[in-house]
C-alpha positions in Angstrom: 0.0 0.2 -0.1 1.1 3.8 -0.7 1.3 5.5 2.2 1.2 9.5 2.0 0.4 11.3 5.2 -0.1 14.9 6.4 0.9 16.3 10.4 -1.9 17.8 12.3 -3.1 20.0 13.4 -2.0 22.3 10.6 0.3 25.1 10.9 -2.4 28.0 10.4 -5.1 26.5 12.6 -5.9 25.0 16.0 -6.9 21.3 16.0 -10.6 22.4 17.1 -10.6 24.1 13.7 -9.4 21.4 11.9 -12.4 19.2 11.6 -13.9 19.9 8.0 -10.2 19.5 6.7 -9.5 16.4 8.9 -12.4 15.0 7.6 -11.4 15.7 3.7 -7.9 13.9 4.1 -8.9 10.5 3.0 -10.8 11.1 0.1 -7.8 13.2 -0.9 -6.1 10.1 -0.7 -4.1 10.9 2.4 -3.5 7.4 4.3 -1.8 8.9 7.6 -2.1 11.5 10.2 0.6 12.2 12.4 0.9 14.5 15.1 4.2 16.0 17.1 5.0 17.2 20.2 7.0 20.1 21.2 5.2 23.2 22.8 2.0 23.6 21.0 -0.2 20.4 21.1 0.2 17.4 22.4 0.7 13.9 20.8 -2.5 12.5 21.5 -5.2 14.9 21.7 -5.6 15.3 17.9 -5.0 11.7 17.4 -8.1 10.9 19.5 -9.9 13.7 17.4 -8.7 12.6 13.7 -10.0 9.0 15.4 -13.4 10.1 14.9 -13.3 12.6 12.4 -11.5 10.4 9.6 -12.1 6.4 10.1 -10.0 5.3 7.4 -6.7 7.2 8.5 -3.7 5.8 10.0 -3.0 7.8 13.1 0.6 8.2 14.5 2.3 10.3 16.9 5.6 11.9 16.0 6.9 11.8 18.6 6.4 11.3 22.0 9.5 12.0 24.1 10.2 9.0 26.8 11.8 11.2 29.4 8.4 13.5 29.7 5.8 10.9 31.1 6.4 8.3 33.3 6.5 4.6 31.6 2.8 3.9 32.7 1.4 6.7 32.0 2.8 6.4 28.5 1.6 3.5 28.5 -2.1 4.3 29.6 -2.3 7.1 26.9 -1.1 4.7 23.9 -3.9 2.0 25.1 -6.4 4.4 25.1 -5.5 5.8 21.6 -5.1 2.1 20.2 -8.7 1.5 21.9 -10.1 4.1 20.0 -8.7 3.6 16.8 -8.1 -0.3 16.3 -4.6 -1.2 14.4 -5.0 2.4 13.4 -2.7 3.6 15.8 0.9 3.8 15.7 2.9 4.8 18.7 6.0 7.0 18.1 8.7 7.6 20.3 11.8 8.8 20.8 15.0 10.9 22.8 13.2 14.1 22.1 16.6 16.6 23.1 17.6 18.2 26.3 15.9 21.4 26.2 12.1 20.4 25.7 13.0 17.4 28.4 14.8 19.5 31.1 14.2 23.2 30.5 10.2 22.4 29.7 9.5 19.5 31.4 12.0 19.3 34.4 12.8 15.9 33.4 16.2 14.1 32.7 17.6 13.9 29.3 20.3 10.9 30.7 21.3 8.0 28.1 18.8 8.9 25.4 19.8 5.6 23.0 19.4 3.2 26.9 16.2 4.9 28.0 14.6 5.0 24.4 15.7 1.2 24.6 14.2 0.5 28.1 10.5 2.2 26.9 10.5 0.4 24.1 11.0 -2.8 26.2 8.5 -1.8 28.5 5.7 -0.8 26.2 5.9 -4.1 24.4 5.2 -5.8 27.8 2.7 -3.5 29.2 0.7 -3.1 26.2 0.5 -7.0 25.6 -1.4 -6.9 29.1 1.5 -8.3 31.0 2.2 -7.5 34.4 5.7 -5.4 34.8 8.2 -6.2 37.3 11.6 -5.0 36.1 14.7 -3.1 36.7 15.7 -1.6 33.3 19.2 0.5 32.9 17.5 3.9 33.2 14.3 3.4 35.2 12.7 0.5 37.3 8.8 -0.6 37.4 7.3 -2.4 40.5 4.0 -4.4 39.6 2.4 -2.1 36.6 -0.5 -3.6 34.8 -2.8 -1.9 32.4 -6.4 -1.8 33.8 -7.7 -2.6 30.3 -5.0 -3.7 27.8 -5.7 -3.1 23.9 -7.1 -5.8 22.3 -4.5 -5.5 19.6 -1.3 -3.7 20.7 -0.1 -1.0 18.5 3.0 -0.9 16.6 5.7 1.1 18.4 8.1 3.4 16.1 11.0 4.7 17.0 12.9 8.7 16.1 16.3 7.5 14.8 19.0 9.6 12.9 21.7 7.8 13.5 23.2 3.9 12.9 22.7 2.7 16.7 19.3 4.0 17.1 18.4 2.9 13.5 19.4 -0.7 14.4 17.5 -0.9 17.4 14.3 0.2 15.2 15.0 -2.7 13.1 15.9 -5.1 15.6 12.9 -4.2 18.1 10.5 -1.7 17.0 8.2 -1.7 14.0 9.9 1.2 12.4 12.0 4.4 12.7 11.1 7.7 12.0 13.4 10.7 10.8 13.1 14.4 9.8 15.1 16.7 7.9 16.8 15.0 5.2 17.0 15.0 1.5 16.0 12.4 -1.1 19.7 11.0 -1.6 20.0 11.3 2.5 16.8 8.3 2.4 19.5 5.9 0.9 21.9 6.2 3.5 19.3 6.0 6.3 17.6 3.0 4.6 21.0 1.2 4.1 21.5 1.0 8.0 17.5 0.0 8.9 17.7 -2.6 6.0 15.2 -3.0 3.5 12.3 -4.5 5.0 11.4 -2.0 7.9 9.0 1.1 7.7 10.9 4.5 7.3 8.6 7.7 8.0 9.6 11.2 7.5 8.6 14.6 8.4 8.9 16.5 5.0 8.8 20.6 5.5 6.8 21.5 2.0 6.2 25.2 0.8 3.6 25.3 -1.7 5.6 28.8 -3.4 7.8 29.6 -6.6 9.3 32.7 -4.5 12.2 30.6 -3.8 13.8 33.8 -2.0 11.5 33.8 0.1 10.5 30.4 1.0 14.9 30.2 1.3 14.6 33.2 3.8 12.1 31.3 6.0 13.8 27.6 5.5 17.0 28.9 6.9 15.5 30.1 10.3 13.9 26.8 10.6 17.0 24.9 9.7 19.0 27.2 12.3 16.3 26.5 15.2 16.9 22.1 13.9 20.6 21.8 12.9 21.9 24.0 15.9 20.7 21.0 18.4 23.5 18.8 19.0 21.6 15.5 17.5 20.7 17.0 14.8 24.2 18.5 13.8 25.5 14.9 14.9 23.1 13.8 12.5 24.0 15.9 9.2 27.6 15.4 9.9 27.0 11.4 9.5 25.2 12.5 6.4 28.1 14.3 5.3 26.9 18.0 5.8 29.6 18.6 8.3 31.8 20.7 6.4 28.9 23.1 4.8 27.7 23.9 7.8 30.7 24.5 9.9 30.2 28.3 9.5 26.8 28.2 10.6 27.6 26.1 13.8 30.6 28.7 14.6 28.7 31.6 14.2 25.8 30.2 16.3 27.9 29.2 18.9 29.5 32.6 18.7 25.9 34.0 19.8 25.7 35.3 15.7 22.5 34.4 15.1 22.1 36.6 12.1 25.4 35.3 10.8 24.2 31.8 11.3 21.4 32.3 9.5 23.1 34.0 6.4 25.8 31.3 6.5 23.3 28.2 5.3 23.7 27.7 1.8 20.8 27.7 -0.4 21.8 24.2 -1.9 21.4 23.1 1.8 18.1 24.9 2.0 16.8 23.4 -1.3 18.0 19.5 -0.3 16.0 20.1 2.9 12.9 21.9 2.2 10.2 20.7 -0.7 9.0 23.9 -2.5 8.1 25.2 -5.7 4.3 24.9 -7.4 2.6 21.9 -5.8 3.3 19.6 -9.0 6.9 20.2 -8.6 6.6 19.3 -4.6 4.6 16.4 -5.2 7.3 14.9 -7.7 10.0 16.0 -5.3 8.1 13.9 -2.7 8.0 10.8 -4.8 11.6 10.9 -5.4 12.1 10.4 -1.6 9.8 7.6 -1.8 11.8 6.2 -4.9 14.9 6.0 -2.7 13.3 4.3 0.3 10.8 6.2 2.2 8.1 4.6 2.9 5.8 7.2 4.7 6.5 10.8 3.8 4.6 12.7 6.3 4.1 16.2 4.6 4.4 19.4 7.1 2.9 22.4 4.8 4.4 25.5 5.6 2.2 28.7 4.9 4.0 31.7 3.1 0.9 33.7 2.2 0.9 33.1 -1.2 -1.5 29.4 -1.4 -3.9 29.0 1.5 -3.0 26.2 3.5 -6.3 24.5 3.0 -5.7 24.5 -1.0 -1.7 23.4 -0.4 -3.0 20.3 1.6 -5.2 19.5 -1.5 -2.9 20.2 -4.0 -0.5 18.2 -2.2 -2.7 15.2 -1.7 -2.2 12.1 -4.0 -5.2 12.5 -5.8 -3.6 15.8 -7.3 -6.4 16.3 -9.9 -8.9 17.4 -7.0 -9.8 20.8 -7.4 -11.3 22.5 -4.4 -12.0 26.2 -3.4 -9.3 27.7 -0.6 -10.5 27.4 3.3 
């Protein structure tokens, strides 16, 4: 089955304002809706609403941090979604970052690989209805059992950027989620993951023919992400260490404008999909051709094309013409 996902909520509206457009998604050809969890909506509630609004969609979290909730609460939330959307919910978990875990949520960002691995192993047992009493490397659980385990445990996929976590995803999870990569980078990631494991990636898309406007916006987005240590390491691994070095040096020196200016056009063009809708769809297909199983589009509004129209125009059933909403 060819998958084509979208990010919810949409950037220009709240989830409460999204019902009409979410309801349209299956008819447009979208197969998946994936949430996010940074500092806006949480990762579960939008999926609960979409489960009712668009029963044909597969629903996924990309991602729920493993260190901002206790293991038992994470299992309860996942079980609730699995009950609302039987066999349609995919739990995406990952290490997240020190800013989100420590600065914003008063948690501890310690041993991110081990914490993700331990949480995955705990969730496998808990969501299968087992009583869990176990000391893991990064936490201990005593006597936890879900009051109502899902009839069918959800699939679990891991946020994975480099070989060690990709290997864990291939061995023990049901897939891997990645972010901020080019179509060519998909081949590098796929080589580590293996041919059979599902690979999911959020792709930032601007339906705009104003390349300079997109690049200006893109530089701000890239600087915010690629200066985070895990993403810096990811792009070093992908081979962009030298081309991004001036950005990192300027950022470290507190020169934010210099950091933005140091990001070359070719990096923005490699990592952000832009152009008219047909060009964007063709670019997304390049990702798929190189081994991406599930593209999850995240349309970014530039003011030229209304968000609802961009969602419709980027759909696989792109011949559908609808008024902007």
